[in-house]
Legacy VTK file of the C-alpha trace (Angstrom):
# vtk DataFile Version 3.0
C-alpha trace
ASCII
DATASET POLYDATA
POINTS 257 float
55.682 -7.548 -3.070
55.680 -8.727 0.291
53.871 -5.609 2.193
51.336 -5.519 -1.899
50.057 -9.151 -0.777
49.516 -8.267 2.972
47.844 -5.046 1.871
45.592 -7.083 -0.832
45.157 -9.795 2.088
43.514 -7.418 4.591
41.718 -6.072 2.463
39.931 -9.243 1.119
39.526 -10.461 4.489
37.470 -7.389 5.330
35.214 -7.398 2.465
34.345 -11.061 3.787
33.877 -9.842 7.249
31.356 -7.107 6.213
29.615 -9.637 3.738
29.417 -12.020 6.427
27.762 -9.368 8.661
25.466 -8.682 6.158
25.002 -12.401 5.560
24.135 -12.724 9.687
22.009 -9.651 9.991
19.974 -11.060 7.704
19.513 -14.115 9.124
18.531 -12.759 12.327
16.266 -10.762 10.603
14.828 -14.018 8.822
14.684 -15.826 12.119
12.360 -12.552 13.637
10.231 -13.043 10.517
9.902 -16.681 11.086
8.589 -15.927 14.934
6.333 -13.301 13.412
4.826 -15.813 11.205
3.983 -18.058 13.762
2.877 -15.763 15.984
0.650 -14.227 14.012
-0.382 -17.140 12.200
-1.563 -18.249 15.632
-2.935 -15.574 16.702
-5.351 -15.830 13.191
-6.735 -18.625 14.528
-10.515 -19.895 14.507
-11.941 -16.690 14.996
-10.761 -12.723 13.634
-11.039 -10.744 16.838
-12.188 -7.497 16.261
-13.101 -4.449 18.301
-16.256 -4.944 15.154
-16.981 -4.684 11.748
-18.602 -1.920 9.711
-19.526 -1.860 6.720
-18.315 1.971 5.921
-16.561 3.091 3.153
-15.685 6.113 4.344
-11.230 6.656 3.201
-9.358 6.829 5.247
-5.752 8.492 4.945
-2.754 7.408 6.717
0.796 8.615 6.337
3.194 5.863 7.550
6.995 6.965 5.983
7.360 8.987 3.110
4.186 7.095 1.464
0.439 8.270 2.251
-2.378 5.464 2.084
-6.251 5.857 1.780
-8.148 3.031 2.286
-12.208 2.957 3.219
-13.615 2.008 6.637
-14.360 -1.633 6.248
-11.156 -2.767 4.522
-9.394 -1.539 7.758
-9.277 -4.979 10.374
-8.956 -3.233 13.727
-11.232 -0.318 14.903
-8.232 1.717 16.334
-6.678 2.339 13.029
-9.949 3.824 11.687
-8.601 7.289 11.447
-7.413 9.843 9.748
-3.153 10.473 10.485
0.035 8.958 11.304
0.951 5.733 12.050
3.392 3.228 12.159
2.059 0.610 10.307
-1.883 -0.495 9.180
-3.550 -3.844 8.538
-6.595 -4.907 6.367
-8.464 -7.689 5.668
-9.795 -8.600 1.754
-11.903 -10.416 1.163
-10.954 -13.055 -2.270
-11.294 -12.930 -5.058
-13.489 -9.587 -5.671
-10.562 -7.522 -3.239
-13.153 -6.122 -0.820
-13.500 -5.437 2.837
-16.772 -6.196 5.457
-20.065 -6.756 4.540
-22.604 -8.064 5.613
-23.325 -10.704 2.672
-19.817 -11.973 3.273
-20.146 -11.945 7.234
-19.929 -15.847 7.214
-17.238 -15.139 5.553
-14.901 -12.728 7.677
-16.523 -14.557 11.153
-15.481 -18.113 9.287
-18.546 -19.727 10.059
-18.260 -22.056 7.903
-15.356 -24.123 6.104
-14.782 -21.527 3.272
-11.585 -19.728 3.999
-11.218 -16.696 1.463
-9.644 -13.856 4.335
-6.664 -12.308 2.937
-5.152 -10.336 5.878
-2.746 -7.748 4.780
-0.213 -5.326 6.726
1.772 -2.408 5.397
4.699 -0.934 7.392
8.012 1.151 6.744
11.117 -1.341 4.776
13.012 -3.217 7.758
15.064 -5.034 4.462
16.868 -4.815 1.739
15.152 -7.228 -0.131
11.734 -8.384 -0.397
11.135 -11.845 -0.275
11.884 -13.169 -3.940
15.141 -11.401 -3.637
15.874 -12.983 -0.157
15.223 -16.146 -2.722
19.127 -16.670 -3.770
21.399 -15.241 -1.002
19.416 -16.388 1.397
16.540 -18.827 1.675
18.500 -21.364 -0.835
21.265 -22.088 1.863
17.964 -22.690 4.153
16.358 -25.173 2.114
16.765 -28.853 1.592
17.737 -29.067 -2.423
14.925 -31.317 -3.114
12.202 -30.027 -3.849
7.976 -31.896 -4.551
5.582 -30.069 -6.935
2.890 -27.964 -6.009
0.042 -26.745 -6.787
0.367 -24.159 -10.072
3.839 -25.436 -10.738
4.779 -24.630 -7.145
7.965 -26.217 -5.877
7.641 -26.983 -1.992
10.989 -27.445 -0.433
11.058 -28.413 3.382
13.737 -26.120 5.411
16.518 -28.163 6.877
16.466 -29.151 10.390
19.171 -26.084 11.586
16.994 -23.062 9.783
15.043 -22.360 12.377
11.808 -22.622 10.403
10.145 -25.700 12.238
7.024 -26.779 10.529
7.396 -24.669 7.453
7.695 -24.334 4.156
9.723 -22.238 1.814
7.298 -22.190 -2.033
8.803 -21.210 -5.332
6.982 -20.154 -8.345
9.423 -19.847 -11.468
8.417 -17.015 -13.273
9.647 -15.843 -16.802
11.818 -12.657 -16.510
11.825 -11.921 -12.992
12.448 -13.093 -9.627
10.711 -16.210 -8.381
6.838 -16.081 -6.348
8.958 -17.083 -2.868
6.178 -17.494 0.452
6.465 -19.156 2.771
3.742 -21.549 5.207
2.966 -23.141 8.055
2.951 -26.545 7.988
1.660 -29.357 10.447
-1.625 -29.996 11.831
-1.754 -26.251 13.228
-2.127 -24.903 10.115
-5.422 -26.539 9.876
-6.324 -24.577 12.279
-5.097 -21.327 10.776
-7.179 -18.624 8.690
-4.400 -17.719 6.683
-1.063 -19.950 6.940
1.228 -18.852 4.543
2.584 -15.242 4.459
4.794 -13.171 1.238
6.136 -9.347 1.681
6.152 -7.378 -1.673
7.527 -3.671 -1.537
5.129 -1.282 -2.226
5.128 2.953 -2.419
8.288 4.580 -1.945
9.635 2.893 1.072
6.595 -0.087 2.501
7.035 -3.131 3.050
3.138 -5.448 2.418
2.785 -8.618 4.210
0.039 -10.533 2.549
-1.267 -13.652 4.426
-3.743 -15.946 2.836
-4.816 -19.613 3.704
-2.831 -22.423 1.370
-5.958 -23.180 -1.338
-5.039 -20.630 -2.943
-1.481 -21.376 -3.764
-3.209 -23.044 -7.052
-3.964 -19.293 -8.335
-0.834 -17.046 -6.666
-0.490 -15.590 -10.033
-3.491 -13.981 -9.830
-3.165 -13.849 -6.471
0.019 -11.767 -6.164
-1.063 -9.574 -9.166
-4.209 -8.584 -7.558
-2.574 -7.881 -4.216
-0.035 -5.675 -5.485
-2.909 -4.361 -8.187
-4.860 -3.224 -4.773
-2.219 -2.066 -3.020
-1.111 0.420 -6.235
-4.378 1.904 -5.889
-4.432 3.010 -1.891
-1.162 3.512 -1.434
0.645 6.872 -2.714
4.212 6.905 -2.456
5.127 10.375 -2.969
7.518 12.465 -0.037
5.484 15.305 -0.968
1.991 14.226 -0.421
3.476 12.379 2.776
4.734 15.965 4.850
1.678 18.360 3.462
-0.533 15.608 5.055
1.446 15.174 8.353
1.240 19.258 8.460
-2.285 19.520 7.677
-2.233 16.577 10.538
-0.315 18.552 13.095
-2.097 20.901 12.832
-5.739 19.432 13.652
-4.347 18.197 16.499
LINES 1 258
257 0 1 2 3 4 5 6 7 8 9 10 11 12 13 14 15 16 17 18 19 20 21 22 23 24 25 26 27 28 29 30 31 32 33 34 35 36 37 38 39 40 41 42 43 44 45 46 47 48 49 50 51 52 53 54 55 56 57 58 59 60 61 62 63 64 65 66 67 68 69 70 71 72 73 74 75 76 77 78 79 80 81 82 83 84 85 86 87 88 89 90 91 92 93 94 95 96 97 98 99 100 101 102 103 104 105 106 107 108 109 110 111 112 113 114 115 116 117 118 119 120 121 122 123 124 125 126 127 128 129 130 131 132 133 134 135 136 137 138 139 140 141 142 143 144 145 146 147 148 149 150 151 152 153 154 155 156 157 158 159 160 161 162 163 164 165 166 167 168 169 170 171 172 173 174 175 176 177 178 179 180 181 182 183 184 185 186 187 188 189 190 191 192 193 194 195 196 197 198 199 200 201 202 203 204 205 206 207 208 209 210 211 212 213 214 215 216 217 218 219 220 221 222 223 224 225 226 227 228 229 230 231 232 233 234 235 236 237 238 239 240 241 242 243 244 245 246 247 248 249 250 251 252 253 254 255 256
């Protein structure tokens, strides 16, 4: 019995150790993500730094891992990314609520010439985490926030992060949904938030192996259900998650190069 108990104890210890390692790895990734939203938010300041807008709607075919994206040029934020080929990531910008790329008629919105904030910033990249933001709420975020929440727009709950969480000047907004994981987003707070074009961010999984992070102004939190559905719907129109198509595109681009 003694040897059996010892073996069971060692087995439990190994399981606990593996679990804690996964938790610590999750916290490390979230710490990096916290830095990401802070840096990304500062980059999305009072102006959008670009090589140049375009009204060209020519579609480009971009391969990221096992996913193929077909996106019109005027929705691609950076001029250097407006090309067919293999890429590590892709950055888009879209005008809310029509989810359209740059047009001269909307120049003021894209250049942030007035007080209206209506531009969404979308970033596609390979998945680095095992769960999207909503799936990280129970195992990770719930341990980092204050249990008391204040009511937010659109039925959201707004949680402050604990002092030891590492998320300084951020808040977590959570929206309950029937029969599914909650809507979860992080938003910068404080004086710096008012200087940004998009101080909130959320990430979701799309395609075969892509993570889509979208940043948006806090004014849209009141319409979070429609916002999330629109982003998912747009991703569904541009992402072709198919390893066979991705392989064929890579071969085609390789021959072209």
